[in-house]
C-alpha positions as CSV (number, residue, x, y, z in Angstrom):
1,M,99.0,79.3,88.4
2,P,97.8,79.6,92.0
3,I,99.6,81.7,94.6
4,Y,100.3,80.0,97.9
5,E,101.3,81.7,101.0
6,Y,104.0,80.3,103.3
7,H,105.6,81.2,106.7
8,C,109.2,80.6,107.6
9,H,109.4,80.1,111.4
10,K,113.2,80.5,111.5
11,C,113.0,84.0,109.9
12,N,109.5,84.8,111.0
13,V,108.7,85.9,107.4
14,R,105.6,85.3,105.3
15,F,106.1,85.0,101.5
16,D,104.1,83.9,98.4
17,S,105.0,81.2,95.9
18,F,103.5,80.5,92.5
19,K,103.0,76.8,92.0
20,K,101.3,74.5,89.6
21,L,98.4,72.6,91.0
22,D,100.4,69.4,90.5
23,D,103.1,70.8,92.9
24,Y,100.6,71.8,95.6
25,L,101.8,69.2,98.1
26,E,105.5,69.6,97.6
27,P,107.3,71.4,100.5
28,Q,108.4,75.0,99.9
29,E,111.9,76.0,100.9
30,H,112.6,79.6,102.1
31,T,115.7,81.5,100.9
32,C,117.3,80.7,104.3
33,G,117.1,77.0,103.5
34,E,114.3,76.2,106.1
35,I,111.2,74.4,105.0
36,A,108.3,76.8,105.3
37,Q,104.8,76.0,106.5
38,K,101.8,76.6,104.2
39,V,99.5,79.3,105.5
40,I,95.7,79.2,104.9
41,S,94.6,82.8,104.4
42,K,91.4,84.4,103.2
43,P,91.3,85.1,99.5
44,M,91.1,88.6,98.0
45,I,87.6,89.4,96.8
46,A,86.6,92.4,94.7
47,V,83.2,93.6,96.0
48,D,80.7,95.1,93.6
49,Y,78.7,98.3,94.4
50,G,76.1,97.8,97.0
51,G,72.5,98.5,96.1
52,Y,70.9,102.0,96.5
53,V,67.9,104.0,95.2
54,S,69.0,106.4,92.4
55,P,68.5,110.0,93.4
56,A,67.9,110.9,89.8
57,T,65.4,108.2,88.8
58,G,64.1,106.7,92.1
59,E,64.9,103.2,90.7
60,W,66.8,100.5,92.6
61,V,70.4,100.3,91.3
62,E,72.6,97.3,92.2
63,G,76.1,96.6,90.9
64,K,78.7,98.6,89.0
65,K,77.3,98.1,85.6
66,A,73.8,99.2,86.7
67,H,75.4,102.2,88.5
68,L,77.2,103.3,85.3
69,E,74.0,102.8,83.2
70,D,72.0,104.9,85.8
71,L,74.6,107.7,85.6
72,K,74.4,107.7,81.8
73,K,70.6,107.6,81.7
74,S,70.4,110.6,84.1
75,G,73.1,112.6,82.3
76,C,75.5,112.4,85.3
77,R,79.1,111.3,85.5
78,L,81.6,109.9,88.0
79,L,83.4,112.6,90.0
80,E,87.1,113.1,89.3
81,P,89.5,112.7,92.2
82,G,89.4,115.8,94.5
83,E,86.2,117.1,92.8
84,R,83.9,116.4,95.8
85,Q,86.3,118.1,98.2
86,D,86.6,121.1,95.9
87,M,82.8,121.4,95.7
88,E,82.4,121.1,99.5
89,R,85.1,123.9,99.9
90,R,83.1,126.1,97.5
91,V,79.8,125.5,99.3
92,Q,81.4,126.4,102.7
93,E,82.9,129.5,101.1
94,N,79.6,130.6,99.7
95,E,77.8,129.9,103.0
96,R,80.4,132.1,104.8
97,K,79.9,134.9,102.2
98,L,76.1,134.6,102.7
99,D,76.4,134.7,106.5
100,N,78.6,137.9,106.1
101,F,76.0,139.4,103.8
102,I,73.2,138.6,106.1
103,D,75.1,140.0,109.2
104,T,75.9,143.2,107.3
105,T,72.3,143.7,106.0
106,V,70.9,143.1,109.5
107,D,73.3,145.6,111.1
108,K,72.4,148.2,108.3
109,V,68.6,147.7,108.8
110,Y,69.0,147.8,112.6
111,A,71.0,151.1,112.3
112,E,68.3,152.6,110.0
113,I,65.5,151.6,112.4
114,K,67.3,152.8,115.5
115,G,68.3,155.8,113.6
């Protein structure tokens, strides 16, 4: 059964109504008793994955099904929620540790040279 959207001008409210196709032209009454106006709105569309070049295989991948097949073929998997943020946090932490190590080593070598 299709969903139709209506607008009640008296209450300034939009609402949906499920109707049979046969009842499409019948007026729709709002809960306040006012006859509502049918609204033409854009439909909801589920968009598939856009195309991209697979970093693992170098092949063109387009669509969700091809994306999942590419992951399986290359031995990869989808990331769990929060996993990317956790990895980025660990990378930043490791970079900070490496910077500290480099600074300490440079200071130590400079002190030995100046020594």
